[in-house]
All heavy atoms as a GROMACS GRO file, in nm:
protein
  619
    1MET      N    1   0.923 -19.656   2.489
    1MET     CA    2   0.948 -19.704   2.357
    1MET      C    3   0.817 -19.700   2.280
    1MET      O    4   0.710 -19.718   2.330
    1MET     CB    5   1.000 -19.846   2.356
    1MET     CG    6   1.147 -19.852   2.384
    1MET     SD    7   1.220 -20.016   2.372
    1MET     CE    8   1.169 -20.072   2.219
    2VAL      N    9   0.830 -19.676   2.147
    2VAL     CA   10   0.717 -19.684   2.062
    2VAL      C   11   0.746 -19.782   1.949
    2VAL      O   12   0.864 -19.805   1.916
    2VAL     CB   13   0.686 -19.545   1.998
    2VAL    CG1   14   0.644 -19.443   2.106
    2VAL    CG2   15   0.800 -19.489   1.920
    3ALA      N   16   0.640 -19.837   1.893
    3ALA     CA   17   0.656 -19.932   1.783
    3ALA      C   18   0.700 -19.867   1.653
    3ALA      O   19   0.789 -19.907   1.584
    3ALA     CB   20   0.530 -20.011   1.762
    4THR      N   21   0.637 -19.751   1.628
    4THR     CA   22   0.665 -19.675   1.506
    4THR      C   23   0.667 -19.528   1.545
    4THR      O   24   0.570 -19.470   1.593
    4THR     CB   25   0.555 -19.695   1.399
    4THR    OG1   26   0.543 -19.834   1.379
    4THR    CG2   27   0.597 -19.629   1.269
    5PRO      N   28   0.782 -19.459   1.524
    5PRO     CA   29   0.786 -19.320   1.559
    5PRO      C   30   0.696 -19.233   1.472
    5PRO      O   31   0.684 -19.268   1.353
    5PRO     CB   32   0.933 -19.283   1.544
    5PRO     CG   33   0.986 -19.383   1.452
    5PRO     CD   34   0.907 -19.506   1.468
    6GLY      N   35   0.638 -19.132   1.530
    6GLY     CA   36   0.556 -19.039   1.448
    6GLY      C   37   0.642 -18.925   1.398
    6GLY      O   38   0.766 -18.930   1.401
    7VAL      N   39   0.580 -18.824   1.360
    7VAL     CA   40   0.648 -18.705   1.314
    7VAL      C   41   0.705 -18.633   1.434
    7VAL      O   42   0.642 -18.625   1.539
    7VAL     CB   43   0.548 -18.613   1.239
    7VAL    CG1   44   0.616 -18.486   1.194
    7VAL    CG2   45   0.485 -18.685   1.117
    8GLY      N   46   0.826 -18.584   1.419
    8GLY     CA   47   0.883 -18.511   1.526
    8GLY      C   48   1.031 -18.555   1.552
    8GLY      O   49   1.088 -18.615   1.464
    9ALA      N   50   1.078 -18.522   1.666
    9ALA     CA   51   1.219 -18.547   1.691
    9ALA      C   52   1.239 -18.668   1.789
    9ALA      O   53   1.323 -18.661   1.873
    9ALA     CB   54   1.284 -18.422   1.750
   10TRP      N   55   1.168 -18.772   1.768
   10TRP     CA   56   1.179 -18.891   1.858
   10TRP      C   57   1.318 -18.949   1.833
   10TRP      O   58   1.355 -18.986   1.722
   10TRP     CB   59   1.074 -18.997   1.823
   10TRP     CG   60   1.080 -19.116   1.912
   10TRP    CD1   61   1.147 -19.232   1.885
   10TRP    CD2   62   1.020 -19.133   2.042
   10TRP    NE1   63   1.132 -19.324   1.985
   10TRP    CE2   64   1.056 -19.261   2.087
   10TRP    CE3   65   0.952 -19.052   2.122
   10TRP    CZ2   66   1.019 -19.311   2.208
   10TRP    CZ3   67   0.912 -19.100   2.247
   10TRP    CH2   68   0.945 -19.228   2.286
   11THR      N   69   1.396 -18.962   1.940
   11THR     CA   70   1.530 -19.020   1.929
   11THR      C   71   1.555 -19.142   2.008
   11THR      O   72   1.665 -19.200   2.004
   11THR     CB   73   1.636 -18.910   1.971
   11THR    OG1   74   1.613 -18.873   2.107
   11THR    CG2   75   1.632 -18.786   1.880
   12ALA      N   76   1.458 -19.184   2.088
   12ALA     CA   77   1.466 -19.303   2.171
   12ALA      C   78   1.451 -19.425   2.088
   12ALA      O   79   1.414 -19.419   1.968
   12ALA     CB   80   1.370 -19.299   2.289
   13ARG      N   81   1.460 -19.543   2.154
   13ARG     CA   82   1.443 -19.668   2.085
   13ARG      C   83   1.304 -19.681   2.021
   13ARG      O   84   1.206 -19.628   2.068
   13ARG     CB   85   1.454 -19.785   2.185
   13ARG     CG   86   1.594 -19.823   2.218
   13ARG     CD   87   1.581 -19.946   2.309
   13ARG     NE   88   1.708 -19.983   2.362
   13ARG     CZ   89   1.776 -20.093   2.326
   13ARG    NH1   90   1.723 -20.180   2.244
   13ARG    NH2   91   1.891 -20.117   2.376
   14THR      N   92   1.301 -19.763   1.917
   14THR     CA   93   1.170 -19.801   1.862
   14THR      C   94   1.174 -19.955   1.848
   14THR      O   95   1.279 -20.016   1.850
   14THR     CB   96   1.150 -19.740   1.722
   14THR    OG1   97   1.251 -19.782   1.634
   14THR    CG2   98   1.144 -19.589   1.732
   15GLY      N   99   1.054 -20.012   1.832
   15GLY     CA  100   1.050 -20.157   1.809
   15GLY      C  101   0.993 -20.234   1.927
   15GLY      O  102   0.939 -20.172   2.022
   16GLN      N  103   1.003 -20.365   1.920
   16GLN     CA  104   0.943 -20.447   2.019
   16GLN      C  105   1.037 -20.455   2.142
   16GLN      O  106   1.156 -20.447   2.132
   16GLN     CB  107   0.921 -20.591   1.965
   16GLN     CG  108   0.815 -20.594   1.859
   16GLN     CD  109   0.789 -20.738   1.817
   16GLN    OE1  110   0.857 -20.830   1.850
   16GLN    NE2  111   0.685 -20.754   1.739
   17ILE      N  112   0.972 -20.470   2.262
   17ILE     CA  113   1.049 -20.488   2.385
   17ILE      C  114   1.066 -20.637   2.402
   17ILE      O  115   0.963 -20.710   2.417
   17ILE     CB  116   0.973 -20.426   2.502
   17ILE    CG1  117   0.949 -20.276   2.478
   17ILE    CG2  118   1.052 -20.447   2.629
   17ILE    CD1  119   0.863 -20.203   2.577
   18ASP      N  120   1.190 -20.686   2.408
   18ASP     CA  121   1.217 -20.822   2.428
   18ASP      C  122   1.324 -20.836   2.541
   18ASP      O  123   1.353 -20.735   2.607
   18ASP     CB  124   1.271 -20.892   2.306
   18ASP     CG  125   1.397 -20.825   2.251
   18ASP    OD1  126   1.464 -20.751   2.317
   18ASP    OD2  127   1.430 -20.855   2.132
   19GLU      N  128   1.363 -20.958   2.572
   19GLU     CA  129   1.455 -20.982   2.681
   19GLU      C  130   1.580 -20.897   2.670
   19GLU      O  131   1.631 -20.838   2.768
   19GLU     CB  132   1.486 -21.128   2.692
   19GLU     CG  133   1.573 -21.161   2.808
   19GLU     CD  134   1.597 -21.310   2.827
   19GLU    OE1  135   1.526 -21.392   2.770
   19GLU    OE2  136   1.685 -21.344   2.909
   20HIS      N  137   1.638 -20.890   2.552
   20HIS     CA  138   1.758 -20.813   2.529
   20HIS      C  139   1.741 -20.665   2.567
   20HIS      O  140   1.820 -20.607   2.638
   20HIS     CB  141   1.802 -20.825   2.382
   20HIS     CG  142   1.917 -20.740   2.341
   20HIS    ND1  143   2.050 -20.768   2.376
   20HIS    CD2  144   1.919 -20.620   2.281
   20HIS    CE1  145   2.126 -20.672   2.332
   20HIS    NE2  146   2.049 -20.583   2.276
   21VAL      N  147   1.630 -20.607   2.520
   21VAL     CA  148   1.601 -20.468   2.547
   21VAL      C  149   1.584 -20.447   2.700
   21VAL      O  150   1.637 -20.346   2.754
   21VAL     CB  151   1.477 -20.421   2.472
   21VAL    CG1  152   1.436 -20.280   2.514
   21VAL    CG2  153   1.507 -20.420   2.324
   22ILE      N  154   1.506 -20.535   2.765
   22ILE     CA  155   1.488 -20.520   2.909
   22ILE      C  156   1.619 -20.526   2.981
   22ILE      O  157   1.647 -20.443   3.068
   22ILE     CB  158   1.390 -20.632   2.957
   22ILE    CG1  159   1.252 -20.616   2.899
   22ILE    CG2  160   1.390 -20.633   3.115
   22ILE    CD1  161   1.164 -20.728   2.921
   23ARG      N  162   1.706 -20.622   2.945
   23ARG     CA  163   1.836 -20.634   3.016
   23ARG      C  164   1.924 -20.514   2.992
   23ARG      O  165   2.000 -20.469   3.079
   23ARG     CB  166   1.909 -20.762   2.976
   23ARG     CG  167   1.839 -20.886   3.030
   23ARG     CD  168   1.911 -21.016   2.995
   23ARG     NE  169   1.846 -21.134   3.034
   23ARG     CZ  170   1.837 -21.179   3.159
   23ARG    NH1  171   1.905 -21.117   3.256
   23ARG    NH2  172   1.773 -21.291   3.188
   24GLU      N  173   1.923 -20.461   2.870
   24GLU     CA  174   2.005 -20.344   2.836
   24GLU      C  175   1.960 -20.215   2.897
   24GLU      O  176   2.035 -20.133   2.943
   24GLU     CB  177   2.008 -20.332   2.680
   24GLU     CG  178   2.114 -20.237   2.630
   24GLU     CD  179   2.128 -20.245   2.483
   24GLU    OE1  180   2.199 -20.336   2.437
   24GLU    OE2  181   2.069 -20.162   2.415
   25GLU      N  182   1.825 -20.195   2.894
   25GLU     CA  183   1.763 -20.068   2.947
   25GLU      C  184   1.747 -20.064   3.095
   25GLU      O  185   1.739 -19.957   3.154
   25GLU     CB  186   1.632 -20.034   2.870
   25GLU     CG  187   1.650 -20.013   2.722
   25GLU     CD  188   1.728 -19.885   2.691
   25GLU    OE1  189   1.718 -19.790   2.772
   25GLU    OE2  190   1.795 -19.877   2.583
   26ALA      N  191   1.724 -20.179   3.160
   26ALA     CA  192   1.692 -20.183   3.300
   26ALA      C  193   1.765 -20.306   3.361
   26ALA      O  194   1.700 -20.408   3.391
   26ALA     CB  195   1.542 -20.195   3.323
   27SER      N  196   1.898 -20.297   3.374
   27SER     CA  197   1.972 -20.409   3.424
   27SER      C  198   1.934 -20.460   3.560
   27SER      O  199   1.952 -20.572   3.591
   27SER     CB  200   2.120 -20.381   3.420
   27SER     OG  201   2.148 -20.267   3.502
   28ASP      N  202   1.869 -20.374   3.635
   28ASP     CA  203   1.820 -20.416   3.772
   28ASP      C  204   1.671 -20.457   3.767
   28ASP      O  205   1.602 -20.455   3.867
   28ASP     CB  206   1.837 -20.301   3.869
   28ASP     CG  207   1.765 -20.178   3.836
   28ASP    OD1  208   1.715 -20.162   3.719
   28ASP    OD2  209   1.746 -20.088   3.923
   29PHE      N  210   1.622 -20.499   3.649
   29PHE     CA  211   1.481 -20.536   3.630
   29PHE      C  212   1.428 -20.630   3.739
   29PHE      O  213   1.314 -20.621   3.776
   29PHE     CB  214   1.457 -20.592   3.491
   29PHE     CG  215   1.523 -20.719   3.464
   29PHE    CD1  216   1.464 -20.840   3.494
   29PHE    CD2  217   1.652 -20.725   3.414
   29PHE    CE1  218   1.519 -20.967   3.478
   29PHE    CE2  219   1.714 -20.850   3.391
   29PHE     CZ  220   1.650 -20.969   3.422
   30ALA      N  221   1.511 -20.724   3.782
   30ALA     CA  222   1.462 -20.827   3.883
   30ALA      C  223   1.436 -20.760   4.022
   30ALA      O  224   1.367 -20.821   4.098
   30ALA     CB  225   1.563 -20.936   3.892
   31ASP      N  226   1.487 -20.637   4.042
   31ASP     CA  227   1.462 -20.570   4.167
   31ASP      C  228   1.347 -20.468   4.157
   31ASP      O  229   1.317 -20.398   4.256
   31ASP     CB  230   1.587 -20.497   4.215
   31ASP     CG  231   1.702 -20.592   4.236
   31ASP    OD1  232   1.677 -20.707   4.280
   31ASP    OD2  233   1.817 -20.559   4.201
   32ARG      N  234   1.284 -20.462   4.045
   32ARG     CA  235   1.182 -20.353   4.023
   32ARG      C  236   1.040 -20.418   4.026
   32ARG      O  237   1.024 -20.532   4.004
   32ARG     CB  238   1.201 -20.292   3.883
   32ARG     CG  239   1.330 -20.216   3.871
   32ARG     CD  240   1.335 -20.152   3.735
   32ARG     NE  241   1.457 -20.078   3.720
   32ARG     CZ  242   1.466 -19.972   3.641
   32ARG    NH1  243   1.359 -19.925   3.575
   32ARG    NH2  244   1.582 -19.906   3.626
   33GLN      N  245   0.944 -20.332   4.050
   33GLN     CA  246   0.803 -20.359   4.026
   33GLN      C  247   0.778 -20.329   3.883
   33GLN      O  248   0.808 -20.218   3.840
   33GLN     CB  249   0.714 -20.281   4.118
   33GLN     CG  250   0.571 -20.317   4.104
   33GLN     CD  251   0.512 -20.349   4.241
   33GLN    OE1  252   0.564 -20.308   4.343
   33GLN    NE2  253   0.400 -20.418   4.241
   34ILE      N  254   0.718 -20.424   3.808
   34ILE     CA  255   0.697 -20.410   3.664
   34ILE      C  256   0.548 -20.410   3.632
   34ILE      O  257   0.474 -20.498   3.673
   34ILE     CB  258   0.773 -20.514   3.591
   34ILE    CG1  259   0.917 -20.510   3.620
   34ILE    CG2  260   0.747 -20.505   3.435
   34ILE    CD1  261   1.000 -20.622   3.564
   35PHE      N  262   0.505 -20.304   3.563
   35PHE     CA  263   0.364 -20.288   3.526
   35PHE      C  264   0.353 -20.311   3.377
   35PHE      O  265   0.423 -20.243   3.297
   35PHE     CB  266   0.317 -20.149   3.560
   35PHE     CG  267   0.171 -20.123   3.538
   35PHE    CD1  268   0.081 -20.155   3.639
   35PHE    CD2  269   0.124 -20.070   3.424
   35PHE    CE1  270  -0.054 -20.135   3.619
   35PHE    CE2  271  -0.012 -20.044   3.405
   35PHE     CZ  272  -0.105 -20.082   3.502
   36VAL      N  273   0.268 -20.408   3.334
   36VAL     CA  274   0.254 -20.436   3.191
   36VAL      C  275   0.104 -20.415   3.158
   36VAL      O  276   0.015 -20.476   3.219
   36VAL     CB  277   0.292 -20.583   3.164
   36VAL    CG1  278   0.273 -20.612   3.015
   36VAL    CG2  279   0.430 -20.613   3.211
   37SER      N  280   0.078 -20.334   3.059
   37SER     CA  281  -0.057 -20.303   3.019
   37SER      C  282  -0.074 -20.324   2.871
   37SER      O  283   0.013 -20.280   2.793
   37SER     CB  284  -0.089 -20.158   3.059
   37SER     OG  285  -0.218 -20.123   3.027
   38GLY      N  286  -0.182 -20.384   2.829
   38GLY     CA  287  -0.207 -20.405   2.689
   38GLY      C  288  -0.310 -20.520   2.663
   38GLY      O  289  -0.379 -20.561   2.759
   39PRO      N  290  -0.315 -20.567   2.539
   39PRO     CA  291  -0.401 -20.677   2.508
   39PRO      C  292  -0.362 -20.801   2.595
   39PRO      O  293  -0.242 -20.824   2.619
   39PRO     CB  294  -0.380 -20.699   2.361
   39PRO     CG  295  -0.314 -20.577   2.310
   39PRO     CD  296  -0.243 -20.518   2.423
   40GLU      N  297  -0.459 -20.887   2.630
   40GLU     CA  298  -0.433 -20.995   2.720
   40GLU      C  299  -0.323 -21.088   2.668
   40GLU      O  300  -0.233 -21.119   2.746
   40GLU     CB  301  -0.566 -21.075   2.737
   40GLU     CG  302  -0.547 -21.187   2.833
   40GLU     CD  303  -0.679 -21.257   2.870
   40GLU    OE1  304  -0.790 -21.210   2.823
   40GLU    OE2  305  -0.675 -21.358   2.936
   41PRO      N  306  -0.313 -21.124   2.540
   41PRO     CA  307  -0.207 -21.214   2.498
   41PRO      C  308  -0.066 -21.151   2.520
   41PRO      O  309   0.027 -21.219   2.557
   41PRO     CB  310  -0.233 -21.238   2.353
   41PRO     CG  311  -0.380 -21.208   2.332
   41PRO     CD  312  -0.410 -21.099   2.430
   42MET      N  313  -0.056 -21.022   2.501
   42MET     CA  314   0.074 -20.953   2.519
   42MET      C  315   0.110 -20.952   2.666
   42MET      O  316   0.222 -20.979   2.706
   42MET     CB  317   0.065 -20.810   2.461
   42MET     CG  318   0.202 -20.736   2.469
   42MET     SD  319   0.187 -20.557   2.457
   42MET     CE  320   0.144 -20.518   2.627
   43VAL      N  321   0.016 -20.914   2.749
   43VAL     CA  322   0.040 -20.904   2.899
   43VAL      C  323   0.078 -21.041   2.948
   43VAL      O  324   0.176 -21.055   3.023
   43VAL     CB  325  -0.082 -20.849   2.973
   43VAL    CG1  326  -0.063 -20.856   3.122
   43VAL    CG2  327  -0.110 -20.704   2.929
   44ASP      N  328   0.008 -21.146   2.908
   44ASP     CA  329   0.039 -21.283   2.951
   44ASP      C  330   0.173 -21.327   2.903
   44ASP      O  331   0.256 -21.389   2.979
   44ASP     CB  332  -0.068 -21.385   2.903
   44ASP     CG  333  -0.204 -21.362   2.974
   44ASP    OD1  334  -0.210 -21.289   3.073
   44ASP    OD2  335  -0.301 -21.414   2.923
   45ALA      N  336   0.209 -21.295   2.782
   45ALA     CA  337   0.344 -21.331   2.726
   45ALA      C  338   0.457 -21.257   2.802
   45ALA      O  339   0.560 -21.320   2.832
   45ALA     CB  340   0.348 -21.295   2.576
   46PHE      N  341   0.436 -21.126   2.832
   46PHE     CA  342   0.531 -21.056   2.907
   46PHE      C  343   0.546 -21.113   3.048
   46PHE      O  344   0.658 -21.128   3.100
   46PHE     CB  345   0.493 -20.903   2.917
   46PHE     CG  346   0.569 -20.820   2.821
   46PHE    CD1  347   0.507 -20.779   2.701
   46PHE    CD2  348   0.702 -20.781   2.840
   46PHE    CE1  349   0.573 -20.703   2.609
   46PHE    CE2  350   0.769 -20.707   2.749
   46PHE     CZ  351   0.704 -20.662   2.629
   47HIS      N  352   0.434 -21.148   3.114
   47HIS     CA  353   0.442 -21.207   3.242
   47HIS      C  354   0.524 -21.335   3.240
   47HIS      O  355   0.615 -21.349   3.323
   47HIS     CB  356   0.300 -21.239   3.292
   47HIS     CG  357   0.296 -21.314   3.420
   47HIS    ND1  358   0.301 -21.447   3.430
   47HIS    CD2  359   0.288 -21.269   3.551
   47HIS    CE1  360   0.298 -21.490   3.554
   47HIS    NE2  361   0.288 -21.376   3.629
   48ASP      N  362   0.497 -21.422   3.150
   48ASP     CA  363   0.574 -21.545   3.140
   48ASP      C  364   0.723 -21.522   3.112
   48ASP      O  365   0.809 -21.584   3.171
   48ASP     CB  366   0.516 -21.634   3.030
   48ASP     CG  367   0.376 -21.685   3.062
   48ASP    OD1  368   0.328 -21.670   3.178
   48ASP    OD2  369   0.306 -21.735   2.968
   49LYS      N  370   0.753 -21.425   3.024
   49LYS     CA  371   0.890 -21.394   2.992
   49LYS      C  372   0.962 -21.331   3.113
   49LYS      O  373   1.078 -21.371   3.141
   49LYS     CB  374   0.901 -21.295   2.873
   49LYS     CG  375   1.036 -21.238   2.843
   49LYS     CD  376   1.141 -21.347   2.820
   49LYS     CE  377   1.123 -21.412   2.686
   49LYS     NZ  378   1.226 -21.515   2.657
   50LEU      N  379   0.899 -21.243   3.187
   50LEU     CA  380   0.959 -21.184   3.306
   50LEU      C  381   0.984 -21.289   3.415
   50LEU      O  382   1.092 -21.282   3.475
   50LEU     CB  383   0.868 -21.070   3.357
   50LEU     CG  384   0.862 -20.948   3.267
   50LEU    CD1  385   0.752 -20.856   3.311
   50LEU    CD2  386   1.000 -20.875   3.263
   51VAL      N  387   0.892 -21.381   3.436
   51VAL     CA  388   0.914 -21.486   3.535
   51VAL      C  389   1.033 -21.573   3.490
   51VAL      O  390   1.119 -21.606   3.570
   51VAL     CB  391   0.780 -21.572   3.551
   51VAL    CG1  392   0.813 -21.699   3.634
   51VAL    CG2  393   0.675 -21.489   3.618
   52ALA      N  394   1.039 -21.609   3.365
   52ALA     CA  395   1.150 -21.685   3.310
   52ALA      C  396   1.286 -21.613   3.329
   52ALA      O  397   1.389 -21.677   3.344
   52ALA     CB  398   1.129 -21.724   3.167
   53MET      N  399   1.279 -21.480   3.329
   53MET     CA  400   1.401 -21.401   3.348
   53MET      C  401   1.437 -21.382   3.493
   53MET      O  402   1.537 -21.321   3.522
   53MET     CB  403   1.379 -21.267   3.283
   53MET     CG  404   1.377 -21.263   3.130
   53MET     SD  405   1.330 -21.108   3.059
   53MET     CE  406   1.464 -21.000   3.106
   54GLY      N  407   1.348 -21.430   3.582
   54GLY     CA  408   1.384 -21.429   3.727
   54GLY      C  409   1.311 -21.325   3.808
   54GLY      O  410   1.341 -21.301   3.925
   55VAL      N  411   1.210 -21.258   3.749
   55VAL     CA  412   1.131 -21.159   3.823
   55VAL      C  413   1.024 -21.235   3.903
   55VAL      O  414   0.954 -21.321   3.853
   55VAL     CB  415   1.061 -21.060   3.723
   55VAL    CG1  416   0.973 -20.961   3.801
   55VAL    CG2  417   1.164 -20.987   3.642
   56ALA      N  418   1.012 -21.201   4.032
   56ALA     CA  419   0.915 -21.266   4.120
   56ALA      C  420   0.775 -21.226   4.073
   56ALA      O  421   0.747 -21.111   4.035
   56ALA     CB  422   0.937 -21.222   4.265
   57GLU      N  423   0.683 -21.324   4.070
   57GLU     CA  424   0.548 -21.295   4.034
   57GLU      C  425   0.481 -21.183   4.102
   57GLU      O  426   0.403 -21.108   4.046
   57GLU     CB  427   0.461 -21.426   4.045
   57GLU     CG  428   0.509 -21.532   3.949
   57GLU     CD  429   0.399 -21.621   3.897
   57GLU    OE1  430   0.277 -21.574   3.897
   57GLU    OE2  431   0.424 -21.734   3.866
   58ASP      N  432   0.510 -21.162   4.231
   58ASP     CA  433   0.446 -21.056   4.306
   58ASP      C  434   0.504 -20.916   4.268
   58ASP      O  435   0.456 -20.816   4.317
   58ASP     CB  436   0.460 -21.073   4.455
   58ASP     CG  437   0.597 -21.078   4.514
   58ASP    OD1  438   0.696 -21.075   4.435
   58ASP    OD2  439   0.609 -21.076   4.639
   59GLN      N  440   0.605 -20.905   4.178
   59GLN     CA  441   0.656 -20.785   4.131
   59GLN      C  442   0.600 -20.746   3.997
   59GLN      O  443   0.632 -20.644   3.941
   59GLN     CB  444   0.809 -20.791   4.119
   59GLN     CG  445   0.883 -20.803   4.249
   59GLN     CD  446   1.031 -20.828   4.231
   59GLN    OE1  447   1.081 -20.928   4.278
   59GLN    NE2  448   1.099 -20.740   4.153
   60ILE      N  449   0.517 -20.829   3.943
   60ILE     CA  450   0.458 -20.807   3.810
   60ILE      C  451   0.306 -20.773   3.827
   60ILE      O  452   0.230 -20.848   3.884
   60ILE     CB  453   0.468 -20.931   3.719
   60ILE    CG1  454   0.617 -20.970   3.709
   60ILE    CG2  455   0.414 -20.898   3.581
   60ILE    CD1  456   0.637 -21.107   3.648
   61ILE      N  457   0.270 -20.657   3.777
   61ILE     CA  458   0.129 -20.613   3.779
   61ILE      C  459   0.081 -20.605   3.632
   61ILE      O  460   0.141 -20.543   3.550
   61ILE     CB  461   0.114 -20.472   3.844
   61ILE    CG1  462   0.166 -20.476   3.983
   61ILE    CG2  463  -0.029 -20.429   3.835
   61ILE    CD1  464   0.182 -20.343   4.051
   62GLY      N  465  -0.027 -20.685   3.605
   62GLY     CA  466  -0.080 -20.684   3.468
   62GLY      C  467  -0.212 -20.611   3.464
   62GLY      O  468  -0.292 -20.607   3.555
   63ASP      N  469  -0.227 -20.543   3.350
   63ASP     CA  470  -0.353 -20.470   3.323
   63ASP      C  471  -0.389 -20.503   3.181
   63ASP      O  472  -0.324 -20.471   3.086
   63ASP     CB  473  -0.324 -20.317   3.338
   63ASP     CG  474  -0.446 -20.235   3.292
   63ASP    OD1  475  -0.556 -20.260   3.345
   63ASP    OD2  476  -0.426 -20.140   3.209
   64TRP      N  477  -0.504 -20.574   3.167
   64TRP     CA  478  -0.548 -20.622   3.037
   64TRP      C  479  -0.659 -20.529   2.976
   64TRP      O  480  -0.739 -20.483   3.053
   64TRP     CB  481  -0.609 -20.763   3.050
   64TRP     CG  482  -0.508 -20.863   3.101
   64TRP    CD1  483  -0.433 -20.947   3.025
   64TRP    CD2  484  -0.477 -20.890   3.239
   64TRP    NE1  485  -0.355 -21.026   3.109
   64TRP    CE2  486  -0.380 -20.995   3.236
   64TRP    CE3  487  -0.513 -20.834   3.361
   64TRP    CZ2  488  -0.322 -21.044   3.355
   64TRP    CZ3  489  -0.457 -20.889   3.477
   64TRP    CH2  490  -0.363 -20.991   3.473
   65PHE      N  491  -0.648 -20.511   2.849
   65PHE     CA  492  -0.756 -20.433   2.781
   65PHE      C  493  -0.866 -20.533   2.748
   65PHE      O  494  -0.847 -20.614   2.652
   65PHE     CB  495  -0.703 -20.374   2.646
   65PHE     CG  496  -0.586 -20.273   2.667
   65PHE    CD1  497  -0.523 -20.230   2.554
   65PHE    CD2  498  -0.561 -20.220   2.787
   65PHE    CE1  499  -0.423 -20.137   2.559
   65PHE    CE2  500  -0.458 -20.125   2.797
   65PHE     CZ  501  -0.385 -20.086   2.686
   66PRO      N  502  -0.978 -20.531   2.816
   66PRO     CA  503  -1.086 -20.630   2.790
   66PRO      C  504  -1.145 -20.607   2.652
   66PRO      O  505  -1.170 -20.490   2.610
   66PRO     CB  506  -1.185 -20.603   2.902
   66PRO     CG  507  -1.161 -20.466   2.944
   66PRO     CD  508  -1.014 -20.437   2.922
   67GLY      N  509  -1.168 -20.716   2.578
   67GLY     CA  510  -1.232 -20.708   2.452
   67GLY      C  511  -1.150 -20.654   2.338
   67GLY      O  512  -1.193 -20.631   2.232
   68TYR      N  513  -1.025 -20.629   2.362
   68TYR     CA  514  -0.940 -20.575   2.257
   68TYR      C  515  -0.909 -20.673   2.150
   68TYR      O  516  -0.875 -20.789   2.177
   68TYR     CB  517  -0.804 -20.530   2.320
   68TYR     CG  518  -0.707 -20.474   2.221
   68TYR    CD1  519  -0.707 -20.340   2.182
   68TYR    CD2  520  -0.613 -20.558   2.161
   68TYR    CE1  521  -0.622 -20.292   2.087
   68TYR    CE2  522  -0.518 -20.517   2.070
   68TYR     CZ  523  -0.527 -20.379   2.036
   68TYR     OH  524  -0.432 -20.329   1.941
   69ILE      N  525  -0.927 -20.637   2.028
   69ILE     CA  526  -0.892 -20.723   1.908
   69ILE      C  527  -0.818 -20.626   1.814
   69ILE      O  528  -0.874 -20.528   1.778
   69ILE     CB  529  -1.017 -20.785   1.845
   69ILE    CG1  530  -1.094 -20.872   1.937
   69ILE    CG2  531  -0.974 -20.858   1.718
   69ILE    CD1  532  -1.219 -20.931   1.878
   70ASP      N  533  -0.703 -20.668   1.773
   70ASP     CA  534  -0.630 -20.586   1.681
   70ASP      C  535  -0.657 -20.636   1.538
   70ASP      O  536  -0.712 -20.745   1.518
   70ASP     CB  537  -0.477 -20.578   1.704
   70ASP     CG  538  -0.408 -20.704   1.688
   70ASP    OD1  539  -0.440 -20.787   1.601
   70ASP    OD2  540  -0.310 -20.731   1.763
   71GLU      N  541  -0.621 -20.554   1.441
   71GLU     CA  542  -0.652 -20.588   1.300
   71GLU      C  543  -0.578 -20.714   1.252
   71GLU      O  544  -0.628 -20.784   1.164
   71GLU     CB  545  -0.613 -20.468   1.206
   71GLU     CG  546  -0.701 -20.350   1.231
   71GLU     CD  547  -0.850 -20.373   1.199
   71GLU    OE1  548  -0.879 -20.439   1.101
   71GLU    OE2  549  -0.934 -20.332   1.285
   72PHE      N  550  -0.464 -20.748   1.315
   72PHE     CA  551  -0.392 -20.861   1.272
   72PHE      C  552  -0.445 -20.994   1.322
   72PHE      O  553  -0.423 -21.098   1.264
   72PHE     CB  554  -0.245 -20.850   1.317
   72PHE     CG  555  -0.177 -20.726   1.259
   72PHE    CD1  556  -0.151 -20.617   1.336
   72PHE    CD2  557  -0.145 -20.721   1.122
   72PHE    CE1  558  -0.093 -20.503   1.279
   72PHE    CE2  559  -0.087 -20.610   1.070
   72PHE     CZ  560  -0.058 -20.503   1.147
   73SER      N  561  -0.524 -20.988   1.429
   73SER     CA  562  -0.575 -21.109   1.487
   73SER      C  563  -0.726 -21.128   1.450
   73SER      O  564  -0.780 -21.232   1.478
   73SER     CB  565  -0.562 -21.112   1.639
   73SER     OG  566  -0.639 -21.012   1.698
   74ARG      N  567  -0.784 -21.032   1.383
   74ARG     CA  568  -0.925 -21.041   1.347
   74ARG      C  569  -0.940 -21.135   1.228
   74ARG      O  570  -0.869 -21.114   1.125
   74ARG     CB  571  -0.979 -20.900   1.318
   74ARG     CG  572  -1.125 -20.895   1.283
   74ARG     CD  573  -1.168 -20.757   1.235
   74ARG     NE  574  -1.112 -20.648   1.304
   74ARG     CZ  575  -1.153 -20.600   1.418
   74ARG    NH1  576  -1.262 -20.649   1.478
   74ARG    NH2  577  -1.087 -20.493   1.478
   75PRO      N  578  -1.033 -21.234   1.227
   75PRO     CA  579  -1.054 -21.316   1.114
   75PRO      C  580  -1.097 -21.229   0.994
   75PRO      O  581  -1.166 -21.126   1.013
   75PRO     CB  582  -1.171 -21.404   1.155
   75PRO     CG  583  -1.170 -21.401   1.306
   75PRO     CD  584  -1.115 -21.267   1.341
   76ALA      N  585  -1.055 -21.269   0.871
   76ALA     CA  586  -1.081 -21.188   0.753
   76ALA      C  587  -1.228 -21.166   0.729
   76ALA      O  588  -1.270 -21.061   0.674
   76ALA     CB  589  -1.020 -21.257   0.633
   77ASP      N  590  -1.312 -21.256   0.769
   77ASP     CA  591  -1.458 -21.240   0.744
   77ASP      C  592  -1.531 -21.162   0.856
   77ASP      O  593  -1.649 -21.142   0.854
   77ASP     CB  594  -1.524 -21.381   0.729
   77ASP     CG  595  -1.516 -21.470   0.850
   77ASP    OD1  596  -1.432 -21.439   0.938
   77ASP    OD2  597  -1.590 -21.568   0.855
   78GLN      N  598  -1.457 -21.115   0.959
   78GLN     CA  599  -1.515 -21.037   1.068
   78GLN      C  600  -1.493 -20.891   1.045
   78GLN      O  601  -1.380 -20.846   1.029
   78GLN     CB  602  -1.456 -21.076   1.204
   78GLN     CG  603  -1.515 -21.002   1.321
   78GLN     CD  604  -1.455 -21.047   1.452
   78GLN    OE1  605  -1.375 -21.138   1.459
   78GLN    NE2  606  -1.492 -20.979   1.556
   79PRO      N  607  -1.600 -20.812   1.034
   79PRO     CA  608  -1.581 -20.664   1.013
   79PRO      C  609  -1.514 -20.597   1.128
   79PRO      O  610  -1.524 -20.643   1.236
   79PRO     CB  611  -1.722 -20.617   0.987
   79PRO     CG  612  -1.811 -20.714   1.055
   79PRO     CD  613  -1.737 -20.847   1.050
   80SER      N  614  -1.447 -20.488   1.097
   80SER     CA  615  -1.383 -20.410   1.207
   80SER      C  616  -1.478 -20.312   1.264
   80SER      O  617  -1.588 -20.287   1.223
   80SER     CB  618  -1.259 -20.340   1.157
   80SER     OG  619  -1.280 -20.272   1.037
   0.00000   0.00000   0.00000
């Protein structure tokens, strides 16, 4: 999935991945090993959501982008 499709013939889903999308796209999610990669707050939020959905902690692999700050979380007075 992508947040915003680029130019081309992208026909798959777009938008945020939430519990509904996970259940719809991977109904056997609780039996899978799940790899989550991205900014630390996102990875941590996905980890917590997946555990709440019944995924065993040892099936979740997190990969955090160290030092990542996106434009939406940067204080207005901090240059990019």
